[in-house]
VEXVOGU-77054 format. One line per field, with one value per residue: residue number from 1; residue in three letters; chain; x, y, z of N, C-alpha, C in turn. Coordinates in steps of 0.05 Angstrom, whole numbers. Layout:
BEGIN
num = (NUM/...) $
residu = (Ala/...) $
chaine = (A/...) $
n_xx = (X/...) $
n_yy = (Y/...) $
n_zz = (Z/...) $
ca_xx = (X/...) $
ca_yy = (Y/...) $
ca_zz = (Z/...) $
c_xx = (X/...) $
c_yy = (Y/...) $
c_zz = (Z/...) $
This chain:
BEGIN
num = (1/2/3/4/5/6/7/8/9/10/11/12/13/14/15/16/17/18/19/20/21/22/23/24/25/26/27/28/29/30/31/32/33/34/35/36/37/38/39/40/41/42/43/44/45/46/47/48/49/50/51/52/53/54/55/56/57/58/59/60/61/62/63/64/65/66/67/68/69/70/71/72/73/74/75/76/77/78/79/80/81/82/83/84/85/86/87/88/89/90/91/92/93/94/95/96/97/98/99/100/101/102/103/104/105/106/107/108/109/110/111/112/113/114/115/116/117/118/119/120/121/122/123/124/125/126/127/128/129/130/131/132/133/134/135/136/137/138/139/140/141/142/143/144/145/146/147/148/149/150/151/152/153/154/155/156/157/158/159/160/161/162/163/164/165/166/167/168/169/170/171/172/173/174/175/176/177/178/179/180/181/182/183/184/185/186/187/188/189/190/191/192/193/194/195/196/197/198/199/200/201/202/203/204/205/206/207/208/209/210/211/212/213/214/215/216/217/218/219/220/221/222/223/224/225/226/227/228/229/230/231/232/233/234/235/236/237/238/239/240/241/242/243/244/245/246/247/248/249/250/251/252/253/254/255/256/257/258/259/260/261/262/263/264/265/266/267/268/269/270/271/272/273/274/275/276/277/278/279/280/281/282/283/284/285/286/287/288/289/290/291/292/293/294/295/296/297/298/299/300/301/302/303/304/305/306/307/308/309/310/311/312/313/314/315/316/317/318/319/320/321/322/323/324/325/326/327/328/329/330/331/332/333/334/335/336/337/338/339/340/341/342/343/344/345/346/347/348/349/350/351/352/353/354/355/356/357/358/359/360/361/362/363/364/365/366/367/368/369/370/371/372/373) $
residu = (Met/Arg/Leu/His/Tyr/Phe/Asp/Asn/Gly/Lys/Ala/Leu/Ala/Ser/Ile/Leu/Gly/Ile/Phe/Tyr/His/Ala/Gly/Leu/Ile/Phe/Thr/Val/Pro/Trp/Leu/Ile/Asn/Val/Pro/Thr/Glu/Ser/Phe/Asn/Gln/Gly/Ile/Gly/Ile/Phe/Thr/Phe/Phe/Ser/Asn/Leu/Phe/Arg/Met/Pro/Leu/Phe/Met/Phe/Ile/Ala/Gly/Tyr/Phe/Ala/Ile/Tyr/Ser/Val/Phe/Lys/Tyr/Ser/Phe/Gln/Asp/Phe/Leu/Lys/Asn/Lys/Leu/Gln/Arg/Leu/Gly/Leu/Pro/Leu/Ile/Thr/Ser/Leu/Leu/Thr/Leu/Val/Phe/Ile/Gln/Thr/Ile/Tyr/Ser/Glu/Val/Phe/Phe/Lys/Lys/Asn/Leu/Ser/Ile/Asn/Glu/Ala/Ile/His/Arg/Ile/Phe/Pro/Trp/Asp/His/Asn/Phe/Thr/Leu/Ser/His/Leu/Trp/Phe/Leu/Tyr/Leu/Val/Leu/Leu/Phe/Ser/Leu/Ile/Leu/Tyr/Leu/Val/Val/Tyr/His/Leu/Lys/Ser/Ala/Glu/Ser/Ile/Phe/Asn/Lys/Phe/Lys/Thr/Ala/Gln/Leu/Asn/Leu/Asn/Gly/Phe/Thr/Ile/Asp/Phe/Ile/Leu/Ile/Met/Phe/Ile/Leu/Leu/Ser/Ser/Val/Ser/Phe/Tyr/Ile/Ile/Glu/Leu/Ala/Phe/Pro/Ile/Arg/His/Ala/Leu/Leu/Pro/Phe/Ala/Ala/Phe/Gly/Asn/Tyr/Leu/Pro/Tyr/Phe/Leu/Met/Gly/Ile/Leu/Leu/His/Asn/Asn/Tyr/Asn/Lys/Tyr/Ser/Val/Ile/Phe/Leu/Ser/Tyr/Ser/Asn/Lys/Arg/Leu/Leu/Ile/Ile/Ala/Ser/Ile/Thr/Thr/Leu/Ala/Ile/Ile/Thr/Leu/Asn/Tyr/Phe/Asn/Asn/Tyr/Asp/Ser/Leu/Val/Leu/Gln/Ala/Leu/Thr/Tyr/Phe/Leu/Lys/Thr/Val/Ser/Asn/Tyr/Tyr/Thr/Leu/Leu/Ile/Val/Leu/Phe/Ile/Leu/Asn/Lys/Tyr/Leu/Asn/Ser/Thr/Asn/Lys/Val/Leu/Arg/Tyr/Leu/Ser/Asp/Ser/Ser/Tyr/Ser/Val/Tyr/Leu/Leu/His/Gln/Pro/Ile/Ile/Thr/Ile/Ala/Ala/Tyr/Tyr/Tyr/Ile/Lys/Tyr/Val/Asn/His/Tyr/Ser/Phe/Thr/Ser/Tyr/Leu/Thr/Leu/Val/Leu/Ile/Ala/Val/Leu/Ile/Thr/Tyr/Ser/Ile/Asp/Phe/Leu/Val/Val/Arg/Lys/Thr/Thr/Ile/Gly/Lys/Tyr/Leu/Tyr/Thr/Gly/Val/Lys/Thr/Lys) $
chaine = (A/A/A/A/A/A/A/A/A/A/A/A/A/A/A/A/A/A/A/A/A/A/A/A/A/A/A/A/A/A/A/A/A/A/A/A/A/A/A/A/A/A/A/A/A/A/A/A/A/A/A/A/A/A/A/A/A/A/A/A/A/A/A/A/A/A/A/A/A/A/A/A/A/A/A/A/A/A/A/A/A/A/A/A/A/A/A/A/A/A/A/A/A/A/A/A/A/A/A/A/A/A/A/A/A/A/A/A/A/A/A/A/A/A/A/A/A/A/A/A/A/A/A/A/A/A/A/A/A/A/A/A/A/A/A/A/A/A/A/A/A/A/A/A/A/A/A/A/A/A/A/A/A/A/A/A/A/A/A/A/A/A/A/A/A/A/A/A/A/A/A/A/A/A/A/A/A/A/A/A/A/A/A/A/A/A/A/A/A/A/A/A/A/A/A/A/A/A/A/A/A/A/A/A/A/A/A/A/A/A/A/A/A/A/A/A/A/A/A/A/A/A/A/A/A/A/A/A/A/A/A/A/A/A/A/A/A/A/A/A/A/A/A/A/A/A/A/A/A/A/A/A/A/A/A/A/A/A/A/A/A/A/A/A/A/A/A/A/A/A/A/A/A/A/A/A/A/A/A/A/A/A/A/A/A/A/A/A/A/A/A/A/A/A/A/A/A/A/A/A/A/A/A/A/A/A/A/A/A/A/A/A/A/A/A/A/A/A/A/A/A/A/A/A/A/A/A/A/A/A/A/A/A/A/A/A/A/A/A/A/A/A/A/A/A/A/A/A/A/A/A/A/A/A/A/A/A/A/A/A/A/A/A/A/A/A/A/A/A/A/A/A/A) $
n_xx = (1416/1376/1339/1327/1312/1279/1237/1218/1204/1161/1125/1120/1097/1048/1022/1019/984/934/929/930/885/843/848/830/776/764/781/775/727/711/708/676/658/662/616/630/639/663/713/783/839/890/894/892/942/976/960/976/1032/1046/1030/1066/1110/1093/1068/1106/1149/1130/1128/1181/1206/1179/1199/1253/1251/1225/1260/1297/1267/1261/1312/1316/1277/1251/1212/1161/1157/1163/1118/1078/1089/1080/1027/1003/1020/1007/964/923/910/893/846/815/809/784/734/713/730/732/681/648/664/645/590/581/600/578/525/500/520/528/486/485/484/449/446/452/477/524/546/558/601/648/666/707/685/646/632/639/675/719/784/796/835/867/896/951/971/957/987/1040/1040/1033/1077/1118/1112/1122/1174/1201/1195/1223/1276/1289/1275/1289/1345/1380/1375/1408/1462/1455/1437/1482/1519/1493/1495/1551/1562/1541/1574/1611/1581/1557/1518/1476/1472/1452/1405/1379/1373/1339/1294/1278/1267/1223/1186/1183/1163/1112/1088/1090/1055/1009/1000/989/942/909/909/887/831/811/773/783/791/831/867/902/930/954/972/1008/1048/1064/1085/1117/1172/1191/1189/1227/1271/1280/1297/1345/1375/1380/1410/1457/1481/1524/1534/1484/1466/1492/1466/1412/1407/1450/1477/1519/1519/1520/1497/1447/1429/1427/1388/1344/1337/1324/1277/1244/1240/1216/1166/1143/1140/1108/1058/1046/1037/996/941/934/911/939/972/1027/1041/1016/1047/1095/1079/1071/1123/1148/1121/1138/1193/1188/1164/1205/1252/1232/1222/1276/1296/1266/1282/1336/1330/1306/1346/1388/1368/1330/1348/1345/1316/1261/1215/1166/1173/1182/1133/1098/1119/1110/1056/1043/1026/973/949/952/914/867/857/832/777/758/765/727/678/678/679/630/592/609/601/546/525/552/556/603/661/721/793/802/762/783/830/805/778/822/846/805/804/857/856/815/833/884/866/832/871/903/867/841/877/929/918/887/889/865/851/902/923/887/890/944/970/1004/1021/1010/1038) $
n_yy = (2334/2290/2238/2183/2131/2137/2167/2129/2091/2115/2115/2060/2043/2071/2050/1996/2003/2005/1952/1927/1948/1935/1881/1871/1871/1820/1787/1800/1825/1888/1958/1950/1886/1821/1765/1725/1671/1671/1689/1696/1658/1661/1714/1737/1722/1752/1805/1806/1802/1847/1887/1886/1920/1967/2015/2025/2038/2085/2118/2119/2146/2194/2213/2221/2265/2301/2319/2343/2387/2413/2434/2467/2508/2567/2570/2592/2589/2534/2514/2536/2510/2455/2455/2471/2432/2384/2390/2418/2383/2339/2358/2373/2323/2294/2320/2310/2261/2220/2228/2214/2161/2140/2146/2107/2060/2056/2077/2061/2007/1975/1997/2022/2074/2137/2188/2237/2223/2205/2252/2277/2246/2264/2306/2329/2334/2297/2234/2189/2203/2195/2186/2153/2128/2171/2176/2171/2219/2254/2234/2243/2299/2313/2288/2316/2369/2363/2345/2391/2425/2397/2396/2450/2474/2444/2448/2422/2371/2363/2353/2302/2274/2276/2246/2197/2189/2185/2140/2099/2091/2050/2005/1944/1924/1886/1892/1943/1934/1901/1937/1976/1945/1930/1981/1994/1957/1974/2025/2013/1983/2021/2062/2031/2021/2073/2081/2044/2068/2117/2114/2140/2142/2164/2188/2226/2215/2169/2123/2072/2073/2116/2092/2048/2070/2115/2099/2085/2132/2160/2130/2144/2195/2185/2163/2208/2243/2217/2194/2165/2124/2098/2086/2039/2005/2007/2012/1998/1948/1889/1828/1784/1803/1814/1762/1739/1772/1762/1708/1709/1739/1706/1661/1685/1701/1652/1627/1664/1659/1608/1613/1650/1643/1630/1637/1646/1689/1693/1671/1707/1753/1734/1729/1783/1802/1773/1794/1847/1840/1819/1863/1902/1879/1866/1916/1934/1901/1917/1970/1962/1937/1979/2018/1992/1974/2009/2061/2103/2141/2152/2175/2148/2128/2175/2201/2167/2173/2228/2227/2198/2220/2242/2196/2163/2190/2185/2131/2093/2110/2107/2053/2033/2052/2030/1975/1971/1976/1933/1888/1892/1884/1842/1776/1744/1722/1715/1704/1730/1769/1801/1821/1848/1889/1916/1934/1969/2006/2027/2051/2090/2119/2141/2169/2209/2233/2254/2288/2321/2334/2342/2374/2418/2479/2490/2438/2414/2446/2438/2383/2369/2411/2443/2502/2529/2571) $
n_zz = (1186/1148/1175/1146/1160/1204/1181/1145/1182/1208/1165/1157/1206/1206/1161/1176/1217/1191/1172/1222/1252/1218/1222/1274/1270/1254/1294/1350/1400/1382/1360/1316/1295/1264/1270/1328/1320/1271/1277/1261/1269/1246/1226/1275/1298/1265/1279/1332/1329/1298/1332/1373/1365/1340/1363/1405/1370/1344/1390/1407/1364/1369/1418/1406/1370/1401/1442/1410/1392/1440/1451/1408/1407/1440/1501/1491/1435/1430/1457/1425/1377/1391/1407/1360/1323/1347/1384/1356/1310/1342/1368/1324/1298/1337/1341/1291/1262/1304/1325/1281/1276/1325/1317/1277/1301/1354/1352/1303/1293/1343/1371/1421/1437/1432/1381/1405/1453/1432/1413/1461/1479/1456/1485/1538/1590/1596/1627/1598/1559/1504/1476/1436/1383/1385/1431/1429/1406/1447/1491/1471/1466/1520/1545/1519/1536/1591/1588/1568/1612/1651/1630/1628/1677/1720/1740/1774/1759/1717/1730/1753/1710/1676/1706/1704/1649/1641/1671/1641/1599/1603/1602/1573/1515/1528/1583/1587/1559/1597/1640/1617/1604/1656/1674/1642/1662/1716/1709/1687/1729/1770/1752/1749/1803/1819/1791/1818/1869/1860/1835/1784/1730/1671/1605/1598/1636/1628/1660/1655/1601/1605/1638/1606/1558/1566/1578/1526/1499/1528/1514/1461/1470/1497/1455/1421/1453/1464/1417/1393/1431/1438/1387/1374/1407/1394/1338/1300/1310/1320/1280/1313/1360/1339/1327/1378/1402/1368/1380/1435/1433/1402/1436/1481/1459/1444/1495/1521/1494/1511/1566/1569/1580/1633/1701/1748/1794/1795/1745/1713/1723/1702/1649/1636/1641/1600/1556/1558/1548/1496/1469/1474/1450/1399/1379/1376/1337/1292/1288/1276/1225/1196/1198/1172/1122/1103/1103/1067/1013/967/916/927/979/1007/998/1026/1077/1087/1088/1133/1183/1175/1156/1200/1232/1202/1188/1225/1236/1182/1170/1207/1186/1134/1149/1174/1132/1101/1134/1140/1089/1064/1072/1088/1114/1109/1101/1054/1057/1097/1071/1030/1058/1079/1032/1013/1055/1052/1001/1007/1051/1035/991/1014/1045/1004/975/1013/1055/1033/988/1003/1037/1087/1104/1110/1150/1193/1203/1205/1227/1198/1166/1103/1053) $
ca_xx = (1415/1350/1341/1308/1302/1257/1216/1207/1192/1134/1108/1114/1078/1021/1010/1013/959/911/927/924/858/825/850/815/748/762/795/767/706/723/688/659/671/646/607/653/645/678/740/804/863/913/895/899/971/988/955/992/1060/1049/1025/1089/1129/1083/1065/1133/1165/1119/1135/1210/1212/1169/1218/1277/1247/1216/1283/1308/1251/1266/1337/1314/1258/1244/1187/1137/1156/1160/1090/1062/1094/1068/998/995/1026/995/939/902/900/879/819/800/803/765/708/703/735/723/652/636/670/627/563/579/605/561/497/490/526/521/461/488/481/435/464/457/497/550/557/569/625/672/673/721/670/628/646/645/692/740/803/799/862/882/911/979/977/954/1011/1064/1037/1037/1105/1136/1111/1136/1203/1212/1197/1245/1302/1296/1267/1301/1373/1394/1374/1429/1486/1448/1436/1510/1531/1480/1505/1579/1562/1532/1594/1625/1562/1553/1491/1457/1468/1434/1379/1367/1366/1316/1271/1270/1255/1196/1169/1180/1144/1085/1078/1086/1030/987/994/976/914/894/907/869/815/797/771/779/810/853/886/907/954/966/986/1031/1069/1073/1097/1137/1200/1200/1193/1253/1292/1285/1313/1372/1389/1387/1429/1482/1477/1546/1531/1458/1462/1501/1447/1385/1405/1470/1493/1532/1502/1519/1477/1421/1422/1419/1363/1323/1332/1310/1250/1228/1234/1197/1140/1133/1133/1086/1034/1040/1027/978/914/934/901/957/984/1056/1043/1008/1070/1114/1069/1076/1151/1155/1110/1156/1217/1181/1161/1231/1270/1221/1228/1304/1299/1254/1300/1359/1323/1301/1372/1406/1357/1311/1360/1347/1289/1254/1190/1145/1178/1178/1104/1087/1128/1096/1027/1040/1011/945/940/947/889/844/852/813/748/752/761/702/656/679/671/601/577/617/587/518/516/567/556/626/682/745/817/797/747/802/847/787/774/848/849/786/814/881/848/799/850/903/851/825/896/911/847/833/900/951/910/873/904/851/854/929/927/871/897/972/981/1023/1011/1022/1037) $
ca_yy = (2311/2276/2210/2169/2107/2146/2174/2104/2078/2126/2105/2032/2041/2081/2030/1973/2010/1997/1923/1919/1954/1919/1854/1869/1865/1791/1772/1807/1845/1915/1978/1934/1860/1800/1746/1712/1645/1675/1700/1683/1656/1669/1743/1744/1720/1775/1830/1804/1808/1875/1905/1885/1942/1989/2039/2033/2052/2113/2133/2122/2167/2219/2222/2230/2291/2320/2331/2361/2411/2427/2450/2485/2530/2579/2557/2603/2577/2505/2511/2542/2489/2430/2459/2472/2407/2361/2397/2424/2358/2323/2369/2371/2295/2286/2331/2301/2232/2203/2230/2197/2133/2133/2143/2082/2037/2054/2083/2044/1978/1963/2009/2027/2102/2155/2208/2258/2212/2204/2279/2282/2231/2277/2328/2317/2334/2273/2212/2169/2215/2177/2196/2132/2124/2196/2176/2174/2248/2265/2227/2257/2327/2315/2281/2337/2392/2356/2344/2418/2436/2383/2404/2479/2484/2428/2449/2403/2344/2362/2338/2274/2262/2273/2223/2174/2185/2175/2112/2080/2088/2025/1982/1932/1926/1870/1903/1966/1922/1893/1962/1988/1927/1934/2008/1992/1942/1991/2046/2002/1976/2045/2075/2014/2026/2099/2077/2031/2086/2139/2102/2160/2130/2185/2185/2245/2204/2140/2116/2049/2082/2131/2074/2031/2083/2135/2090/2085/2161/2167/2116/2161/2218/2175/2161/2235/2257/2202/2178/2146/2102/2084/2075/2011/1990/2007/2015/1987/1930/1867/1806/1767/1814/1810/1734/1734/1786/1747/1683/1716/1748/1682/1645/1700/1701/1625/1622/1682/1647/1584/1620/1672/1638/1621/1658/1649/1715/1690/1667/1733/1770/1724/1736/1811/1805/1763/1813/1870/1832/1817/1890/1916/1868/1868/1943/1936/1887/1934/1993/1952/1933/2005/2032/1978/1969/2030/2087/2118/2150/2156/2189/2133/2127/2203/2206/2151/2185/2253/2221/2181/2233/2242/2168/2154/2202/2178/2103/2077/2117/2098/2024/2028/2057/2009/1950/1972/1970/1907/1868/1895/1875/1819/1754/1727/1732/1699/1720/1748/1792/1818/1835/1867/1912/1930/1949/1991/2026/2040/2069/2113/2135/2156/2188/2232/2247/2269/2308/2339/2343/2352/2393/2441/2493/2486/2410/2409/2460/2426/2355/2365/2434/2456/2524/2532/2598) $
ca_zz = (1168/1148/1184/1129/1173/1221/1163/1135/1205/1212/1143/1162/1229/1198/1143/1193/1232/1175/1173/1249/1261/1202/1233/1299/1263/1249/1315/1378/1402/1377/1353/1298/1290/1252/1291/1342/1308/1246/1283/1246/1286/1230/1227/1303/1301/1252/1294/1356/1322/1289/1354/1391/1362/1324/1379/1416/1349/1343/1414/1406/1345/1381/1439/1393/1359/1422/1455/1390/1393/1466/1448/1385/1410/1466/1511/1477/1408/1434/1464/1401/1358/1399/1407/1332/1308/1360/1397/1336/1297/1361/1372/1298/1293/1358/1335/1265/1257/1326/1326/1260/1284/1347/1305/1263/1318/1378/1346/1281/1295/1369/1381/1449/1442/1414/1368/1425/1472/1417/1413/1488/1484/1446/1503/1562/1615/1598/1640/1577/1539/1494/1456/1416/1374/1388/1456/1423/1404/1474/1507/1461/1474/1549/1550/1508/1553/1615/1581/1567/1639/1665/1620/1633/1703/1741/1733/1790/1746/1696/1741/1757/1683/1666/1720/1693/1622/1643/1682/1621/1578/1606/1603/1547/1504/1542/1609/1582/1553/1622/1655/1604/1608/1684/1676/1630/1681/1739/1701/1684/1755/1786/1744/1756/1831/1820/1782/1840/1892/1852/1813/1768/1703/1651/1582/1600/1656/1621/1676/1643/1577/1615/1647/1585/1535/1574/1574/1498/1493/1540/1499/1438/1481/1502/1429/1411/1470/1464/1392/1389/1449/1435/1360/1373/1423/1382/1309/1282/1325/1305/1273/1336/1378/1326/1330/1406/1406/1354/1395/1460/1425/1394/1460/1497/1447/1447/1523/1526/1484/1526/1593/1566/1589/1661/1720/1771/1795/1787/1716/1700/1725/1683/1623/1631/1637/1573/1537/1558/1533/1468/1459/1473/1430/1373/1371/1369/1311/1272/1285/1261/1197/1185/1195/1153/1096/1095/1109/1042/1005/939/915/940/1008/1017/998/1048/1102/1090/1093/1157/1204/1169/1153/1228/1242/1185/1181/1242/1229/1155/1173/1221/1167/1113/1161/1180/1108/1092/1150/1136/1063/1055/1092/1081/1132/1105/1099/1031/1066/1111/1051/1016/1076/1080/1006/1013/1074/1041/979/1017/1069/1019/974/1030/1051/980/966/1034/1071/1016/967/1014/1058/1112/1112/1119/1175/1215/1209/1210/1240/1180/1151/1076/1044) $
c_xx = (1389/1354/1319/1296/1279/1233/1202/1194/1164/1115/1100/1093/1050/1007/1002/988/934/907/919/895/837/825/833/786/743/773/785/742/718/701/667/673/651/636/631/659/660/705/761/830/888/916/902/928/985/984/972/1021/1064/1046/1048/1106/1118/1081/1091/1150/1156/1129/1165/1218/1203/1188/1243/1274/1237/1239/1298/1294/1256/1291/1335/1298/1259/1218/1162/1135/1152/1130/1072/1065/1079/1037/987/998/1013/967/917/892/885/850/803/791/782/736/696/706/725/693/638/640/651/598/561/582/584/531/486/495/517/494/461/481/461/454/471/478/525/563/571/596/651/680/684/705/650/644/653/663/714/759/806/828/880/898/941/987/976/978/1036/1063/1044/1066/1124/1136/1125/1166/1215/1216/1219/1272/1309/1290/1277/1331/1389/1395/1396/1453/1480/1448/1464/1524/1520/1491/1534/1580/1556/1554/1608/1607/1559/1524/1470/1452/1449/1406/1364/1357/1340/1291/1261/1257/1227/1177/1163/1160/1116/1073/1072/1060/1006/979/980/947/897/889/888/852/798/796/763/800/834/873/890/932/969/983/1011/1054/1081/1091/1118/1166/1209/1204/1221/1276/1299/1302/1342/1388/1398/1410/1456/1482/1499/1543/1506/1452/1471/1484/1421/1386/1424/1489/1503/1511/1499/1498/1449/1411/1412/1392/1340/1316/1316/1281/1233/1221/1214/1169/1127/1123/1109/1059/1026/1027/1004/951/912/926/919/970/1014/1059/1034/1032/1091/1105/1075/1106/1159/1144/1128/1182/1212/1178/1188/1248/1259/1225/1256/1309/1289/1272/1325/1353/1319/1328/1389/1395/1338/1321/1365/1318/1286/1226/1167/1148/1173/1148/1091/1094/1113/1067/1022/1023/981/933/934/920/865/837/831/784/740/747/735/678/655/670/641/585/584/602/557/508/530/568/578/650/707/770/816/781/765/819/830/783/799/851/830/795/838/873/833/817/870/890/843/849/905/893/841/857/921/942/893/888/891/853/881/934/913/880/927/985/1002/1010/1025/1018/1019) $
c_yy = (2296/2247/2194/2144/2114/2153/2148/2087/2088/2117/2076/2029/2050/2062/2005/1978/2002/1967/1914/1924/1939/1890/1850/1862/1835/1774/1777/1824/1873/1935/1965/1908/1841/1782/1730/1685/1647/1687/1683/1682/1666/1700/1752/1742/1744/1801/1830/1812/1837/1895/1905/1910/1967/2015/2045/2047/2081/2129/2138/2145/2194/2230/2233/2259/2311/2334/2349/2388/2427/2445/2471/2510/2542/2566/2566/2590/2547/2499/2515/2520/2463/2433/2459/2446/2382/2367/2402/2400/2340/2332/2366/2342/2285/2295/2321/2270/2214/2205/2213/2168/2124/2129/2115/2058/2034/2060/2064/2014/1965/1973/2014/2056/2115/2174/2230/2249/2210/2231/2285/2269/2244/2301/2317/2317/2311/2250/2190/2180/2196/2192/2177/2129/2149/2197/2180/2204/2261/2259/2242/2286/2330/2309/2303/2361/2387/2355/2372/2429/2423/2393/2432/2489/2467/2426/2429/2375/2341/2347/2309/2260/2257/2250/2197/2168/2174/2147/2091/2074/2061/2000/1970/1932/1911/1879/1927/1956/1915/1916/1974/1971/1929/1961/2008/1979/1960/2014/2036/1996/2000/2059/2058/2018/2053/2097/2064/2051/2109/2129/2122/2149/2152/2183/2204/2237/2175/2130/2092/2056/2098/2112/2057/2045/2105/2124/2091/2114/2169/2153/2132/2185/2209/2173/2188/2247/2242/2183/2157/2121/2085/2075/2046/1993/1986/2003/1998/1968/1906/1845/1786/1777/1810/1781/1728/1747/1771/1721/1688/1724/1724/1665/1659/1699/1673/1619/1640/1670/1622/1591/1640/1668/1629/1644/1662/1676/1714/1687/1692/1752/1761/1731/1765/1816/1796/1782/1837/1864/1831/1845/1904/1906/1868/1896/1946/1923/1904/1958/1985/1949/1960/2019/2019/1977/1991/2058/2102/2126/2151/2170/2175/2133/2154/2209/2192/2163/2211/2250/2207/2194/2232/2214/2156/2165/2190/2149/2089/2085/2106/2067/2017/2031/2036/1982/1949/1964/1942/1885/1868/1882/1851/1798/1734/1738/1715/1716/1739/1772/1812/1834/1855/1892/1929/1947/1972/2013/2041/2060/2094/2131/2152/2175/2213/2248/2265/2293/2329/2351/2356/2375/2417/2453/2488/2457/2404/2422/2446/2399/2349/2388/2449/2478/2525/2561/2600) $
c_zz = (1171/1156/1169/1143/1192/1203/1153/1158/1211/1190/1148/1184/1222/1180/1158/1210/1217/1176/1201/1256/1243/1212/1258/1293/1261/1272/1344/1378/1401/1372/1336/1294/1278/1275/1302/1330/1282/1251/1270/1262/1271/1230/1255/1309/1289/1269/1320/1350/1315/1312/1375/1389/1350/1341/1395/1396/1346/1366/1416/1388/1356/1402/1427/1383/1379/1435/1435/1390/1418/1464/1426/1391/1438/1476/1497/1449/1410/1439/1440/1380/1365/1399/1378/1318/1321/1371/1377/1321/1316/1364/1346/1293/1313/1350/1309/1263/1279/1329/1306/1266/1305/1336/1292/1281/1341/1372/1325/1285/1321/1381/1411/1457/1423/1401/1388/1445/1458/1416/1440/1492/1474/1463/1529/1587/1617/1609/1621/1554/1530/1474/1433/1409/1377/1414/1451/1421/1431/1491/1497/1468/1504/1556/1541/1526/1580/1611/1581/1595/1655/1656/1628/1661/1726/1735/1750/1777/1725/1706/1745/1730/1672/1680/1709/1665/1623/1653/1661/1600/1579/1606/1575/1540/1520/1571/1607/1575/1579/1639/1643/1607/1637/1688/1665/1650/1705/1732/1699/1711/1772/1778/1749/1786/1835/1812/1804/1863/1885/1828/1798/1739/1684/1630/1584/1622/1651/1634/1664/1618/1585/1621/1625/1564/1542/1571/1545/1488/1504/1525/1474/1446/1486/1476/1419/1427/1471/1441/1388/1406/1442/1407/1358/1391/1408/1351/1293/1297/1308/1299/1296/1355/1365/1330/1358/1412/1393/1369/1421/1454/1418/1418/1478/1486/1449/1475/1531/1517/1499/1553/1592/1579/1619/1680/1744/1770/1787/1757/1701/1700/1705/1654/1616/1626/1609/1552/1535/1543/1503/1455/1454/1451/1402/1362/1362/1342/1288/1267/1270/1232/1183/1179/1173/1124/1086/1103/1083/1034/975/939/930/970/1021/1019/1022/1075/1108/1097/1120/1179/1199/1165/1181/1238/1228/1186/1198/1237/1202/1156/1186/1202/1146/1124/1166/1155/1097/1108/1145/1110/1052/1076/1087/1096/1131/1105/1075/1038/1081/1091/1036/1032/1078/1055/1005/1031/1064/1019/988/1034/1054/1000/989/1038/1028/974/988/1049/1054/998/977/1037/1085/1122/1123/1146/1198/1222/1211/1225/1224/1164/1124/1067/1020) $
């Protein structure tokens, strides 16, 4: 059965990516940004809120479908599928989109690199190698391969998992929320300690990202493996639970913004805890809305969903290029400028998606890993 709320969730997250990354130009030092005195606080508030759930939502959906693929394919077919659907677009986008983005941001705008140095940055053996926004594909590929090995080669883990699954049946929603929030914190802290113990600074070892996003990937797996239990935790809970979650989230976000600028170690720990609570519960609210109000489809929604993968790959380099020319030739940095850049990025991104990815066999294969007959 087609899960329309997940399709629409991917579409929502990919479109929000355009609004989010365009917003960074007007709010923080980024790949390209307007002068700091022109930063816009209102746009900054929007980027903060949209970023609370956008990537956790992507990772949650990725985990749900990763475990589905594990049970569907043999290891050879699973490996082929993941390398084709994730690895190939990652490499293609790295060699083309990220390279062009680096030229515009580091060579033309910041003037930090020569073209030759920019070429070196797209190869993993260079110490300044960057995955840029492709880190998500890399993590999903890595998590998926590890998941397959765990499921099929650690048979002793099956009995542990079944006991864990049975133990949860008697737990209420907020108890499970607490366990998952603590797990997210434990994961983040554990990988942070690993990063301190092994200070290897390389884009292929993003320890902080591992710790932050692995729990959301695993939450998607939990939903798939015990849908009846976790659908009432993540997707279709009562209005009372929604009200409590919304209240906790609002309180956490308000308190988070109050303590965000303090240097005390205790307050920094409190800030991180509040951010984790905000991430988790904002994700649950979005999943609830998707399931209740966007669990259907039409031609427009299906088109946006089908384009979400290539839009994710295309949008950031396109925003970078558009912003470069906008800042160079337009000396005006208002909220209208932000909306103008968003509109330009949307039009160019979906045009390239339509003309290059949808309408050409080679484009579709290289940027989505899908072969057309």
